[in-house]
N, C-alpha and C positions, 0 to 999 in steps of 0.2 A: 504493499499500499504506500510505503514511503516513496518508492520509485515513481508511483502514479501521482503523488502530491506535487511532483515537480512539473509534469506535462503528460498529456494523453499519449499512450504508446500501444502498439500491437504486441502480440505475445512474443514474437521473435525478438523485438526490440527490448522488451521487458527482461528477458532472459540475458540478452547481450549486455544491457546496462548493469544488471545485477553482477555478472561476471566481472565487468570492468571496474565497478565501484569497489567490489570486494578483492580486487587484485587476484582474480581467477580462483579464489578460495570457495566461494558460493556458486554452485551450479545446479540448476533445476532441469529435470528432464520434461519433455513435453507431456509425458504421461502423468506428472505431478503438477505442472504449471496450469494446464487448462482446466483441470477439475477444481484447483484452488480458485482460479479466476471465476469460474461458474459458481462456486459457493459464495464468493464475495459479492458477485452480482445478485444472487438470490437473497443475500442479507440486506441488499440495498446499499452497500458500501461503495460499490463501484457501478459504473454504467457503461454499456458497450455501444458502439456506433460503427457502422460499415463506412469505410473511407478508402481513398487511394493511398498506397504507400509511396515512398520516394522513388521506388522502382516501377511505379504505375500499375501495381497490382492491388486488387480489393482485399482488405483485411479488416478484421474487427479491431478498433481502437478502444482502449479502456481508459476510463478517467475516474477520479475519485469524486464522490458525491459529498454533500455537506454532512450527512450522517457518517460517511466514511472518514471524513476529516476528524470528527469527534471520536470515532472508534480508534483511529490512528494515534490521537493524543492519549487515549486511556491505555492503549497497547504500549506505547512508548514509555509512559509513566511506570506501568508494570515491569517492563523490561529493565528500566533503570534501577528499580528497586531490587529485582531478582538478580541482575548481574552485579550489583553492589554487594549483595549478601553473599553470592558465590565467591567473589573476589576476597571478601573478608575471611571466608572459610579457608580458601586456598592459600591465603597469605598467613595463615597461623604459624607461628614458629614452633618447631618440634622441640620436645623436651630433651 
């Protein structure tokens, strides 16, 4: 959802952006990406619209909705809390 908060993108571009931003660490297969996008769309957090790509092909472009932005804020806050807790545990000094 964070990637779509920046701009509407089609599935292949979402996957490419995720790989680029994560330094090739995070990669999602099509078999995982499209069901996830479908679920986000069902929840009303993203919307899809058919448009032409930069290669002049038709593709579904996904964008974040207003409820999606609120959900992204909530998920980001949860992630910050969780990752901070994990960092504290991992950072414990051994006896």
